[in-house]
C-alpha positions as YAML, in Angstrom:
chain: A
units: angstrom
residues:
- id: 1
  name: MET
  ca: [89.05, 71.95, 93.46]
- id: 2
  name: LEU
  ca: [92.94, 72.82, 93.71]
- id: 3
  name: MET
  ca: [94.93, 70.81, 90.95]
- id: 4
  name: ASN
  ca: [98.54, 69.98, 91.11]
- id: 5
  name: GLU
  ca: [100.23, 71.71, 88.02]
- id: 6
  name: THR
  ca: [103.40, 69.57, 87.99]
- id: 7
  name: THR
  ca: [101.39, 66.12, 88.06]
- id: 8
  name: THR
  ca: [98.67, 64.73, 85.46]
- id: 9
  name: GLY
  ca: [95.93, 65.96, 87.52]
- id: 10
  name: ILE
  ca: [96.12, 65.11, 90.70]
- id: 11
  name: PRO
  ca: [93.75, 66.90, 93.49]
- id: 12
  name: LEU
  ca: [95.64, 68.91, 95.60]
- id: 13
  name: THR
  ca: [93.70, 68.65, 98.60]
- id: 14
  name: LEU
  ca: [95.43, 67.97, 101.84]
- id: 15
  name: SER
  ca: [94.61, 66.23, 105.19]
- id: 16
  name: PRO
  ca: [95.55, 68.67, 108.01]
- id: 17
  name: LEU
  ca: [98.44, 66.84, 109.04]
- id: 18
  name: GLU
  ca: [99.94, 67.09, 105.10]
- id: 19
  name: ALA
  ca: [99.31, 70.50, 105.85]
- id: 20
  name: ARG
  ca: [101.21, 70.69, 109.02]
- id: 21
  name: VAL
  ca: [104.12, 68.68, 107.67]
- id: 22
  name: LEU
  ca: [104.54, 71.28, 104.37]
- id: 23
  name: GLY
  ca: [104.13, 73.99, 106.72]
- id: 24
  name: VAL
  ca: [106.89, 73.21, 108.97]
- id: 25
  name: LEU
  ca: [109.24, 72.62, 105.95]
- id: 26
  name: VAL
  ca: [108.44, 75.76, 104.61]
- id: 27
  name: GLU
  ca: [109.25, 77.57, 108.37]
- id: 28
  name: LYS
  ca: [112.34, 75.47, 108.68]
- id: 29
  name: GLN
  ca: [113.67, 76.74, 105.59]
- id: 30
  name: LEU
  ca: [112.87, 80.48, 106.19]
- id: 31
  name: THR
  ca: [113.92, 80.61, 109.93]
- id: 32
  name: VAL
  ca: [116.70, 77.29, 110.63]
- id: 33
  name: PRO
  ca: [118.21, 77.19, 106.87]
- id: 34
  name: ASP
  ca: [121.86, 75.71, 108.06]
- id: 35
  name: THR
  ca: [119.43, 72.51, 109.26]
- id: 36
  name: TYR
  ca: [117.65, 72.21, 106.13]
- id: 37
  name: PRO
  ca: [116.48, 69.81, 104.52]
- id: 38
  name: LEU
  ca: [114.93, 68.30, 107.89]
- id: 39
  name: THR
  ca: [115.71, 64.55, 109.23]
- id: 40
  name: LEU
  ca: [112.71, 63.06, 110.08]
- id: 41
  name: ASN
  ca: [113.51, 63.72, 114.07]
- id: 42
  name: SER
  ca: [113.33, 67.32, 113.16]
- id: 43
  name: LEU
  ca: [109.79, 67.58, 111.14]
- id: 44
  name: ILE
  ca: [108.09, 65.25, 113.73]
- id: 45
  name: ALA
  ca: [109.68, 67.99, 116.68]
- id: 46
  name: GLY
  ca: [108.51, 71.02, 114.65]
- id: 47
  name: CYS
  ca: [105.16, 69.34, 113.90]
- id: 48
  name: ASN
  ca: [104.74, 68.32, 117.72]
- id: 49
  name: GLN
  ca: [105.49, 71.98, 118.52]
- id: 50
  name: LYS
  ca: [103.49, 73.33, 121.79]
- id: 51
  name: THR
  ca: [103.73, 76.90, 120.58]
- id: 52
  name: SER
  ca: [103.09, 79.05, 117.28]
- id: 53
  name: ARG
  ca: [101.00, 75.84, 116.56]
- id: 54
  name: GLU
  ca: [97.04, 75.40, 115.91]
- id: 55
  name: PRO
  ca: [95.79, 73.11, 116.39]
- id: 56
  name: VAL
  ca: [98.42, 70.90, 118.60]
- id: 57
  name: MET
  ca: [99.33, 67.61, 117.07]
- id: 58
  name: ASN
  ca: [100.78, 64.67, 118.49]
- id: 59
  name: VAL
  ca: [102.31, 63.05, 115.22]
- id: 60
  name: THR
  ca: [104.20, 59.65, 115.57]
- id: 61
  name: GLU
  ca: [106.92, 59.06, 113.65]
- id: 62
  name: SER
  ca: [104.80, 56.19, 111.21]
- id: 63
  name: GLU
  ca: [102.26, 59.06, 110.72]
- id: 64
  name: ALA
  ca: [104.77, 61.36, 109.68]
- id: 65
  name: GLN
  ca: [106.81, 59.16, 107.48]
- id: 66
  name: MET
  ca: [102.92, 58.08, 105.50]
- id: 67
  name: VAL
  ca: [102.38, 61.98, 105.11]
- id: 68
  name: LEU
  ca: [106.25, 62.17, 103.39]
- id: 69
  name: ASP
  ca: [105.29, 59.39, 101.04]
- id: 70
  name: ASP
  ca: [102.25, 60.56, 99.88]
- id: 71
  name: LEU
  ca: [103.58, 64.28, 99.37]
- id: 72
  name: ARG
  ca: [106.51, 62.89, 97.69]
- id: 73
  name: SER
  ca: [104.12, 61.15, 95.33]
- id: 74
  name: ARG
  ca: [102.23, 63.91, 94.21]
- id: 75
  name: THR
  ca: [106.08, 66.35, 93.76]
- id: 76
  name: LEU
  ca: [104.93, 68.50, 96.87]
- id: 77
  name: VAL
  ca: [108.06, 66.98, 99.36]
- id: 78
  name: ILE
  ca: [111.33, 66.11, 97.65]
- id: 79
  name: ASP
  ca: [114.06, 63.43, 99.55]
- id: 80
  name: SER
  ca: [117.63, 63.12, 99.18]
- id: 81
  name: TYR
  ca: [120.64, 61.78, 101.71]
- id: 82
  name: GLY
  ca: [121.98, 65.32, 101.79]
- id: 83
  name: ALA
  ca: [125.51, 66.25, 102.17]
- id: 84
  name: SER
  ca: [126.32, 63.53, 104.91]
- id: 85
  name: GLY
  ca: [124.85, 60.92, 102.76]
- id: 86
  name: ARG
  ca: [123.56, 58.60, 106.08]
- id: 87
  name: VAL
  ca: [120.55, 60.42, 106.80]
- id: 88
  name: MET
  ca: [117.24, 60.77, 104.81]
- id: 89
  name: ARG
  ca: [116.38, 64.38, 104.53]
- id: 90
  name: TYR
  ca: [113.07, 66.07, 103.22]
- id: 91
  name: ALA
  ca: [112.53, 69.59, 101.25]
- id: 92
  name: HIS
  ca: [109.52, 71.01, 100.06]
- id: 93
  name: ASN
  ca: [108.56, 71.87, 96.67]
- id: 94
  name: VAL
  ca: [105.31, 73.97, 97.32]
- id: 95
  name: ASP
  ca: [106.36, 77.31, 95.90]
- id: 96
  name: ARG
  ca: [107.11, 75.28, 92.99]
- id: 97
  name: VAL
  ca: [103.83, 73.56, 92.99]
- id: 98
  name: LEU
  ca: [101.54, 76.16, 93.43]
- id: 99
  name: LYS
  ca: [103.54, 78.89, 91.08]
- id: 100
  name: ILE
  ca: [103.45, 81.12, 94.00]
- id: 101
  name: SER
  ca: [105.54, 84.18, 95.07]
- id: 102
  name: PRO
  ca: [107.82, 84.64, 98.17]
- id: 103
  name: PRO
  ca: [105.23, 86.83, 100.47]
- id: 104
  name: GLN
  ca: [102.45, 84.61, 99.17]
- id: 105
  name: LEU
  ca: [104.32, 81.50, 100.48]
- id: 106
  name: ALA
  ca: [104.81, 83.11, 103.96]
- id: 107
  name: LEU
  ca: [101.04, 83.66, 104.45]
- id: 108
  name: LEU
  ca: [100.03, 80.38, 102.94]
- id: 109
  name: THR
  ca: [102.96, 78.64, 105.24]
- id: 110
  name: ALA
  ca: [101.18, 80.99, 108.44]
- id: 111
  name: LEU
  ca: [97.91, 80.03, 107.94]
- id: 112
  name: MET
  ca: [98.86, 76.70, 107.87]
- id: 113
  name: LEU
  ca: [100.45, 76.38, 110.69]
- id: 114
  name: ARG
  ca: [98.23, 78.83, 113.06]
- id: 115
  name: GLY
  ca: [94.74, 78.55, 111.53]
- id: 116
  name: PRO
  ca: [92.65, 81.31, 110.26]
- id: 117
  name: GLN
  ca: [93.96, 84.96, 110.91]
- id: 118
  name: THR
  ca: [93.19, 88.45, 110.45]
- id: 119
  name: PRO
  ca: [95.84, 90.23, 108.22]
- id: 120
  name: GLY
  ca: [96.95, 91.94, 111.69]
- id: 121
  name: GLU
  ca: [97.99, 88.55, 112.98]
- id: 122
  name: LEU
  ca: [99.23, 87.26, 109.70]
- id: 123
  name: ARG
  ca: [101.70, 90.43, 109.65]
- id: 124
  name: SER
  ca: [102.95, 88.95, 112.94]
- id: 125
  name: ALA
  ca: [102.56, 85.35, 112.33]
- id: 126
  name: ALA
  ca: [104.55, 85.59, 108.92]
- id: 127
  name: ASP
  ca: [107.22, 88.50, 109.69]
- id: 128
  name: ARG
  ca: [109.59, 85.71, 110.59]
- id: 129
  name: PHE
  ca: [109.60, 84.25, 106.48]
- id: 130
  name: TYR
  ca: [108.81, 88.25, 105.07]
- id: 131
  name: LYS
  ca: [108.86, 91.46, 105.80]
- id: 132
  name: PHE
  ca: [105.54, 93.20, 104.25]
- id: 133
  name: PRO
  ca: [105.80, 97.21, 104.32]
- id: 134
  name: ASP
  ca: [101.98, 97.51, 105.71]
- id: 135
  name: ILE
  ca: [98.81, 95.81, 105.83]
- id: 136
  name: SER
  ca: [97.71, 97.24, 102.88]
- id: 137
  name: ALA
  ca: [100.28, 95.02, 100.97]
- id: 138
  name: LEU
  ca: [99.84, 92.25, 102.77]
- id: 139
  name: GLU
  ca: [96.27, 91.90, 101.83]
- id: 140
  name: ALA
  ca: [96.64, 93.00, 98.42]
- id: 141
  name: TYR
  ca: [98.85, 89.34, 98.33]
- id: 142
  name: LEU
  ca: [95.76, 87.68, 100.38]
- id: 143
  name: GLU
  ca: [93.48, 88.89, 97.30]
- id: 144
  name: GLU
  ca: [95.84, 87.52, 94.61]
- id: 145
  name: MET
  ca: [95.94, 83.93, 96.30]
- id: 146
  name: ALA
  ca: [91.80, 84.37, 96.67]
- id: 147
  name: THR
  ca: [91.27, 85.29, 93.32]
- id: 148
  name: ARG
  ca: [93.11, 83.27, 90.75]
- id: 149
  name: SER
  ca: [92.40, 81.72, 87.52]
- id: 150
  name: ASN
  ca: [93.72, 78.20, 88.49]
- id: 151
  name: GLY
  ca: [92.24, 77.83, 91.83]
- id: 152
  name: ALA
  ca: [91.51, 80.10, 95.02]
- id: 153
  name: LEU
  ca: [94.36, 79.36, 97.93]
- id: 154
  name: VAL
  ca: [92.69, 81.47, 100.61]
- id: 155
  name: LEU
  ca: [89.55, 82.97, 101.46]
- id: 156
  name: LYS
  ca: [88.18, 85.77, 103.16]
- id: 157
  name: LEU
  ca: [85.97, 84.47, 106.40]
- id: 158
  name: PRO
  ca: [82.69, 87.14, 107.30]
- id: 159
  name: ARG
  ca: [83.78, 88.70, 110.44]
- id: 160
  name: GLN
  ca: [82.94, 87.03, 113.89]
- id: 161
  name: PRO
  ca: [80.85, 88.65, 115.98]
- id: 162
  name: GLY
  ca: [82.91, 91.61, 118.42]
- id: 163
  name: SER
  ca: [85.44, 91.47, 115.66]
- id: 164
  name: ARG
  ca: [86.65, 94.40, 113.61]
- id: 165
  name: GLU
  ca: [88.32, 92.64, 111.25]
- id: 166
  name: ALA
  ca: [87.76, 89.43, 109.25]
- id: 167
  name: ARG
  ca: [89.94, 86.41, 109.55]
- id: 168
  name: TRP
  ca: [91.43, 84.41, 106.14]
- id: 169
  name: ALA
  ca: [92.01, 81.09, 105.91]
- id: 170
  name: HIS
  ca: [93.77, 79.04, 103.43]
- id: 171
  name: LEU
  ca: [91.64, 76.68, 100.96]
- id: 172
  name: LEU
  ca: [94.76, 73.46, 101.07]
- id: 173
  name: CYS
  ca: [92.56, 71.35, 102.90]
- id: 174
  name: GLY
  ca: [89.14, 72.03, 100.95]
- id: 175
  name: GLU
  ca: [86.04, 74.42, 102.11]
- id: 176
  name: VAL
  ca: [86.52, 76.18, 105.62]
- id: 177
  name: ALA
  ca: [83.37, 75.69, 107.85]
- id: 178
  name: PHE
  ca: [81.95, 78.48, 109.67]
- id: 179
  name: ASP
  ca: [78.81, 79.37, 111.20]
- id: 180
  name: ALA
  ca: [77.45, 81.50, 108.64]
- id: 181
  name: SER
  ca: [74.38, 83.09, 110.94]
- id: 182
  name: ALA
  ca: [76.91, 84.13, 113.58]
- id: 183
  name: ALA
  ca: [78.63, 86.09, 110.98]
- id: 184
  name: VAL
  ca: [75.97, 87.69, 109.53]
- id: 185
  name: ALA
  ca: [74.52, 88.66, 112.78]
- id: 186
  name: GLY
  ca: [78.33, 89.80, 113.81]
- id: 187
  name: ASP
  ca: [78.36, 92.83, 110.76]
- id: 188
  name: ASP
  ca: [75.70, 94.43, 112.06]
- id: 189
  name: ALA
  ca: [76.79, 94.31, 116.12]
- id: 190
  name: VAL
  ca: [78.45, 97.11, 118.17]
- id: 191
  name: THR
  ca: [81.01, 96.28, 120.62]
- id: 192
  name: THR
  ca: [80.44, 98.13, 123.95]
- id: 193
  name: GLY
  ca: [84.09, 100.12, 123.41]
- id: 194
  name: GLU
  ca: [82.47, 101.40, 119.65]
- id: 195
  name: LEU
  ca: [78.98, 102.03, 121.61]
- id: 196
  name: ALA
  ca: [80.65, 103.91, 124.07]
- id: 197
  name: ALA
  ca: [82.41, 106.23, 121.41]
- id: 198
  name: LEU
  ca: [79.60, 107.05, 119.86]
- id: 199
  name: LYS
  ca: [78.35, 108.42, 122.87]
- id: 200
  name: VAL
  ca: [80.84, 110.30, 123.30]
- id: 201
  name: ASN
  ca: [80.77, 111.60, 119.46]
- id: 202
  name: LEU
  ca: [77.22, 112.37, 120.30]
- id: 203
  name: ALA
  ca: [77.46, 113.90, 123.43]
- id: 204
  name: GLN
  ca: [80.48, 116.11, 122.01]
- id: 205
  name: LEU
  ca: [78.57, 116.98, 118.51]
- id: 206
  name: ARG
  ca: [75.16, 118.52, 120.88]
- id: 207
  name: GLY
  ca: [78.01, 120.73, 123.00]
- id: 208
  name: GLU
  ca: [79.20, 121.76, 119.50]
- id: 209
  name: VAL
  ca: [75.80, 122.53, 118.28]
- id: 210
  name: HIS
  ca: [74.38, 124.64, 121.56]
- id: 211
  name: GLU
  ca: [77.54, 126.47, 121.44]
- id: 212
  name: LEU
  ca: [76.71, 127.47, 117.67]
- id: 213
  name: ARG
  ca: [73.46, 128.51, 118.72]
- id: 214
  name: GLU
  ca: [74.52, 130.91, 121.02]
- id: 215
  name: LEU
  ca: [76.73, 132.30, 118.35]
- id: 216
  name: VAL
  ca: [74.34, 133.21, 115.96]
- id: 217
  name: ASP
  ca: [72.25, 134.47, 118.83]
- id: 218
  name: ARG
  ca: [74.71, 136.64, 119.70]
- id: 219
  name: LEU
  ca: [75.33, 137.86, 115.61]
- id: 220
  name: TYR
  ca: [71.20, 138.87, 115.18]
- id: 221
  name: VAL
  ca: [71.61, 140.81, 118.97]
- id: 222
  name: GLU
  ca: [74.87, 142.97, 117.62]
- id: 223
  name: LEU
  ca: [73.25, 143.18, 114.13]
- id: 224
  name: GLY
  ca: [70.07, 144.19, 115.53]
- id: 225
  name: VAL
  ca: [68.05, 141.57, 113.20]
- id: 226
  name: GLY
  ca: [65.35, 139.67, 114.60]
- id: 227
  name: ARG
  ca: [65.71, 135.96, 114.61]
- id: 228
  name: GLU
  ca: [62.53, 133.53, 114.44]
- id: 229
  name: HIS
  ca: [63.23, 130.51, 116.15]
...
């Protein structure tokens, strides 16, 4: 179980709504910093977006306020009245609590907002938060988060049937459920496209072998050497 290292051993297992709230706070900080920290209304609108969200939610004001109060008690959220001094605003404290770097925060945010994704999907989703030079760099950060000595933050899921890449999921809401039997079968499955490519390669190899045999036969004839078949 993950632990909140800035408190006295409070478990950091989040509800899906708590993960959504934190994901939105990080997202808005990185993409629209002029409006950050967020008001309660702005936060609710971000939680209920129909795009770039999986699953789509319908969060009420009372639900959002209750979640904010709970996250604040665990130092994951900080509130203030901002420059105006009139409207309460909210900011996240995720990176400090978890002690993670900006690229790791970007990946965790994309997973909190959109659910399990492949490295390719993650690179596209997190592009607004952090520019990864390539997929290998992104995967290195995922591996770091998956093998942390003080608790894994992400998990690489078994490859699904018909998929070329395995997906990654965050562990802030606890263990991730998946169909192990389907995933195992999927590791040995061959897609229609892959089967077609194998057939083409086999035909090419057979053609090359045939040409080599003809070349060897001509060489034997030219050298006047008998060949045993």
